[in-house]
N, C-alpha and C positions, 0 to 999 in steps of 0.2 A: 123367302120371297124377295126381300130386299137384296140379299146377296146374289140371287139369280139375275135381277135387273142390273145390278152393278157390274156383273160379269158380262152381260150383253152390251152395256154401255162401253165397257173397256174394249171389247172386241170390235164393235160396230161404230164406235164414235171416237174414243180416245186412242186412235190407232192411225199412224201415218200411212199405213197401207190402204186405208179407205179414204184417202185425202180428197179424191175426186167424186165421192158419193155424197148424196144428200144426208143431212143430219136426221137422226131419229127424234124429232122435236117432241112428239107425244111421249116418248119414253123419258126424255129429259125432264119434261114437265111432271111426269108421274113420280120420278125419284127426287127431283130437286125443288119442285114447286113451280107455280106459274110465273113468278118474277124472273127467275133464272131461265125458264123456258122461253119467255118472251124476248129476253136478251139474245139468246142464241138464234131464235127465229128471225129477229131483226138483223143480226149479223149475217145470217145466211142470205137474206134477201138483198142486203147491201152488197155482199160479195158477188152474188149472182148477177146483179145489175151493173157491176163494174166491167163485165165482159165486153159489152158493145163499145163503151168509150175507150177501153184498153186497146181493142183491135183498131179502132179509128185513130187513136193517138199514135200507134205504131205506123199506120199508113201515112199519117201526116209527117212523121219523122223520116220515113223512107222516101217520101216525095221530096223533102229537102235534100236528102243525100243524092238522089238521082238528078236533081235540077240545079245543084249548087254550081256546077261548071258552066251553066248557061246564064247564071245570074250576073248581070252587067255591073252593079255596084261592087260585087266581090272581085270581078275581073279588073275593074279600075283601081281598086285598093291595092291589089297585088301587082299592078303594072309598075315596074321600076322606071320605065321610060317617062312616066308622068312627072317623076322627080318632085313630088310634093313634100315640102319641108314643114314639119309641125312645130308649134311653139313648145318650149320646155314644160315638163310636168311639175317642176318645183323651181324655186328661186335660187339663183347663183350656182348651185352645185349640179343642177340638171342641164343636160345639153339639148340642142335641137335634135330631132329624130325624123326619120323617113316614115311616111304613112304606110309604105309597103311592109314595114316591120310587124304590123298587126294583121298581116294577110291571113294567118291561120285563125286568129280570133274572129275576123270578119266572116270567114267561111263557116266557122262553127256557129256563129250567131244566126246565120241564114237558115241553119237546120231547124231552128225553133221559131224564127221570125220570117215567115213567108206567107203567101196568100192563103194557103190551106189552113194556117193557124186561126185566122179569123172565122172561117167556117166551122172549125172545130170548137171555138169558144162559143159560138151561137148554139151549136149542138149541145154543149155541156150545160148551157143555161136552160135549155128545154129538158135535158136529162134530169136535172135536179128536181124539177117539178114532177116529172114522170116517176122518179124514185119515191118521192113522198106519197104520191097518190097510190102507187102500187103497194107501198107498205100499209097505208090506211085500209086497203081492201084485204090484205093478208091479215092484218090485226083484227079486223071485224070478223073474218072467218074463224080465227082462233078464239075470239071471245065467245062465239056461239058454240063452237066445238067443245071448248073447255068449260062451258056454262059459267061465264064470268059476267054476264050482263046484269045479274042481280047485285053485284058488288057496289053499284052506284048508291044504293039506299042504305048500305051498312055504315054505322057510325065509326069514326076513327077513334082508336084508343089513345088515351092521354099518356104521355111519356112519364115514367116514374120520377125522373129528375125534375120535371115540371111540378108534379104533385108535392114533392118534398120541399121545394123552395116556396111553393104556394102556401104551405102550412106555416112556414116561418114568417111569411109576409102578411098573414091575416090580421095581425094586430096593428099594422102600420096604416097610416092615413092614405086615402086615395090620391090626394094631391102629390104626396111624396112619391108614390109609386109612378105617377105620370111623369114627374120630373126625372126620375131615374130612367124611365123608358126613353125619354127624349135624350137624356145624357148618353145612354148606350148607343142610340142611333147616331148621334154626333160623333162619338168615338169610333164607331164602325166606319163612317165616312172618312174620318181623319186617317185611319189606318189604311183604308183602300187608296186614298190619295198618296200616302207615303209609298205604298207599293208601286203605284203608277210612276212616281218620281224615281224610284229605284230602277224600274225597268228602263225608263228613258235614259237614266244615267248610265246603265250598263251598255245600251246601244251607243250612246255618245262616247263612252270610254273606248269601245272598239273602233269607233270612227277616228278618235284621236290617235289610237295605236297605229292605224293604217296610215294616217297623215305623217306621223313621226317616222315610221319605218320607211315610208317612201323616200323621205328626205335623207335618212341615214344610209339606206342601201344604195341610193343613187350616187353616193360618194365613192363607191367601189370603182377602182380604175379598170376593172376587167370589162371589156365591151360586151361579152356574152352575158355576164351577170346583170349589166345595166339593161340589156334587151329584155330580160325576163323578170325585171323587178316588179312590174305592175301585177303580173300573174302570181308571183310569189307573195306579195303583200295581200292580194285578194284572197288567196287560198288560206294563208295563215289566219287572216281576219275571220274568215268563215268558220274555221275550226274553233277559234276562240269563242265566236258567237255561239256555236253549238254547245260547247261546254258550259257557258254561262246559262244558256236556256235550260239545260238539264239540271244544273244545281239550283237555280231559282225555282224551277217547277216543284221540287221537293219542299223547298222553304214555303212557297205559296200555299201548298196543300195543307201544311200544318197551321199556317196563319188562318186559312179559311175555316178550319175546324174550331180554332180558338174563338174567332169572331162569332161563329154561329152558336157556340155554347154560351157565350156572353149574352146573346139575345134571348136565350131560354125559350125556344118555340114550344107550343103547347103539345102538339101531336108529333108522332114520328114522321109522318108524311111531310108536315110543315118543316120539320128539322131538315129532312133530306133535301127538300126543294131549295131551301135557303142555302144549305151547304153546297149543293150542286151549282147554284147560280154564282156564288162567290168564287168557288173553285174554277169554274169555267171562265169567268171574267178575268181572273188573275192569270190562269195558265194560258188561255188563248192570247191575251195581251202579251205575255212573255214569249210565246212561240212565234207570233206573227209580227211583233214590233220590228225586228231586224229586216224582215222581208218588206214590210211597208216602207221602211226607210230607203232601201235600195230602189224600190219600185217608183216611189213618188217624191222623194226628197233629195236623193243623192244627185249632185251636179246641178240642181235647180238654182242654188244660191251661191255658186262658186265665183261668180263674176266673170271677167274677161281679162285677157292679157293687158297689163298696165293698170288694171283696176280690179284686182282680186279681193275676195273676202278672206280675212285671216282669222285663225284661232290662236288665242294667246299672243297675238300681235306678231308671231313669227312663222306660223305654219299655215299654208294655204288650204282652204277647204278642198276636199277631194272632188274630182271630176269623173264623169263617165268616159269610157274609151270611145274612140271615133265610131265604132259600130253601134254604140248606145249601151244603156245599162241592162238591156234585156238578157244578154248572155250571162252577166254577173248575177242577175236575179234568178236565172235558171240554175246556175251553179249553187247559189245560196239555198234555194228551195230544195234542190235534190239532196244536198249534203245534210241539211237540218232534218228533212223528212226521213231520209234513209238512216242517218246516224241516230236520230231519236228513236226510231222504231227498232233498229238492231240492238242498241244499247239497252233500251227498255225491255225488249223481249229476252235478250240473253243474260242481262245482269239482274234487272229488277224482278223479272218474272220467273227466272230459272235458277240463277246462281245464288241470289240472296235467300230465297226460301229454303234451298237445299242446305245452305250454311246454317240457317236458323234451326232446321230440323236436326242437323248433325250436332250442333251445340246443345240442343235440348236433350238429345239422346245421351250425350256424354254426361250431362248433369244428372240425368236419371240413373245412369249406371253407377255414377259416383255415389249417389244417395243410397242406392240398393246395397252397394258394397259396405258402406259405413254402417248400415242398419242390420246387416247379416251377421248377428252375433251368436245365434243359436241354430240348432239343427232345423227347426221349423222354418226359420227365415231362409235358410239355404235351400230347403226343399221348395219353398214358394218361388224362389228365384229360378230354379230349374224347371218349374212347371210351365208348359206352353201357354203363351199369352192368348187371352180371348180377343175377339175382334174389336170389342169396345175399348180394350187397352191399346190396341194398335191405332185405332181411330183417334184416341185422345192424344197420342204422340204427334199427330199431324198439325199443320199450321192452322190457326183459327181463321174462320171466314170473315172477311172484312167488307162484304157487300159487293154489289155489281157496279157501283158508281165508278170505281177506277177503271173497269173494263169499258164502260160506256165512254168515259172521258178520253181514253186513248183513241177509240175509234172516231169519236166526234171531232177531235182535233185533227185526225187524219182526213176526215171528210172536209174540214176547212182547207187543208192543204190542197186537196184534190179539186175543190170547186172554186175557191177564191182566186187562185193564181194559175189556173190551168192554161191560160193564154200564153204564159211564159214557159211552161214545161208540159207539153202534150203527153209525155211519157208518165206523168204522175199517176193516172188511173191504172196503168199497167203495173207499176211498182206497188201501188196499194193493193191490187188484186193478188199479186204474188205474196205479199205480206199477209193478207187476210186468209188465204188458203192455208198457210202455215199457222196463223194465229188461232183459227178455229180449233185445230187439233191440239195446239199447245194449251189453250184454255181448257179444252176437254180433258186432257191428261192432268192438268192442275186440279180441276174439280173432282176428278175420279180418284187420283192417287196422292195428291200433295196437300189437300186441305180437308178439314173436318166437314162432314156432311152438314150443310146449313139447315136451319129450320125453314120449312116450306112457308113461303109468303104468297098469299093470293094477291094478284094485281091485274087490273083490267086493261092496262096499256103500259107504254114505256114512260109515261109521266111527262115531266118537264123537258125531257130530252127531245121530244117531238117539236116543241116550241123552239128550242135552240136550233134544231136542224132547219126549221122553216126560216128562222132569222138568217142563218148562214146562207141558205139558198137564195134568198132575196138580195142579200148584200153582195153575193158573188156576181150578180149581173152588173152591179155598179163597179166593182173592182176590176172585172175583166174588161169592161168598157174603157176604163181609165188606163189600164195596162196597155191595151192595144193603141189607144190614142196618144198617150203621153210617154210611154216607156219604149214601145217598139217603133220601128221606122216605117210601119205600114202607111200611115196617113201622109207623112212627108213625101214618101215615094209616089203615092197616088196624086198628090197635088202637083208634084214636078212633072209627072208623065202626062197629065191631062190639061195643065195650065201653062207651064213654063217650057216644056220640051218642044223643040222645033219640029221634030218628026214623030211626036207622041210615043217615044221609046224612053228607056232609062239611060240612054247614052248621055254622059255629062252630068249625071246626078251627083257623083262624088265631088266634082268641082263646084257644083251649085250649092252643096250643103256646107261648104267650108268658107269661112270669112278670112279676110286679110288683116295682118297687123304689121305695122312698121316697127322694126326692132329698135329704131332710134327713140321710140316713145316709151321704152321700158323705164320705170323709175330707177333712180340710182341704187346700185347694189343688187338688183333683181335679175339683170341679164346674165347669161351663162359666163362664168369666169374663164373657162376654157372650152373650146369647141373642136370637134373633129370634122365639122362641116363649115369650111371657111366661106366667106363672101356672102353670107345670108343678109339680105336687106328686108325681106318680107317672110314672115312665117304664117302658118294657117292654124285655125282653131275651129272647133265644131260649134257653129252658131249661125244665126241669120242676122248679120249686122252690116251696116254700110262700110265701105272700104275707107282707108285713111285719106284718100284723095277726094272723097265726097264732101260737100258743104257741112253736113252733120255727121262727121266721122264717128264711127263706133256706136251709133244709135241703132235701134232695131229697124230693120229694113221692111219694105212692103211684103217681101216673102214671109217674114216672121209672122206678120199679122194675118196673112192668107192661110198659113199653116195652122195658126192658133184657132182661127175661125173654123177650119175644116175639122180640127180635133174636137172642138166643142159640138159641132154638128154631128160628128160620128157618135159621140157619147149619147146624144139625144136619140139618134137613130137606133142605137143598140138597145136602149131601154124600151123602145116601141116594139 
């Protein structure tokens, strides 16, 4: 009977030829149990509901492609006749540069930073709530269909590890036990704080790398190399960030298990919930910290020409490009999201299990050959293996938490920063269509059949999804307000523009700096643009001829008020 069900699952589920068909959820539950059945049911609902935002995200992207030629700020940036000279990107070794040199970057930024992006972000905020409500209905249907409603009254089994330690502690005083419990909690908090510090240190290390490389590569005398130095530094920094995220994720997973075992939870459910919470806290912080830095901190504390903020007293804090940090946020999000999924799927879920299986088979063959000393052993070796022998050679089952973790982190990428990368749902949909069949093949052919576990819902994962959905409304509001150029453009068009158009926006968004005000040793030592008396930089500050030179202008406070008002409006 089981072999027949397994064969059907192999043909109708763990098969890339049926990739576009619905999953046989009832059959999955029948063979693997309710816990695994609920996971694949949830993954199917999530993947199915990614279709509407994927289509809409592609439409938003195509809208940017079709309207980029009519975008006035992009036209002004690319216009060489405006002859806008920008201030150097670093001290001494960096030269002045023309704004038109970032024409391609400005046009690429508009593909993701246009009016349709705001509507898409509002839609995604509503979509997150729709997804959770749809899953609640689906889960309730499965609970009644699979007869899981009576599980609420069943008592949780005590973990054997807890009983063993409990027997050893019976002779100890209650006060000592309480002191040790408090001591364990304090140690857990300390370790978590250390991991937070490690994550922030990794992000800061990549920032220092970008700052140093920008100064070093700017010394290259080749003009073409100098023109692409910003993009080169950004790309290599993002790749380095992605590698750090992948390495720290494995480390944090092991630390979360160690901390949870120290706490010694009483039941298996309590153990899993504490482990899931710690793992998600550490891994999500690790995955999202570089993106949060680019979205909300990069360029905010860099200072201005003549009064920059320095790292280690020699290197200036990095700034955003004139089109803003949104395009870099988009690149960072896409590379970390895609790279993380591709490497995890191809290396951690396919290659490593196959290598482990190959190594285990080689060890078994070596053991059989060493023990085959008589005719009976040789005959036993030649005898065909039974199915349970073949199953024992497979990889042991490690639970569904790693599968949930991968998808929930992806859900965070899709929902938290979708305003900066409208194509995120489409990439997630493509990944999940493959992921379902990949996981199916893994459960059917690569791992041992797990013990069936009855479960009435997806547990703490639903609470985590609710938290991400609520937090995504806040993050998208701040991304649109403070990272994109949407609000400054609207303020200019409806308040400062003479004819209520975007003509003159580029000139309006750049401030003046008198090059004679550079501190000694910071002005360009050599320049290919002679006769520069004024350079421009991205900010809203009074010009050098004003009474309060280089202080924030009235436009700055108007834009800031509009940004805060938009955040409040977006929450409503």
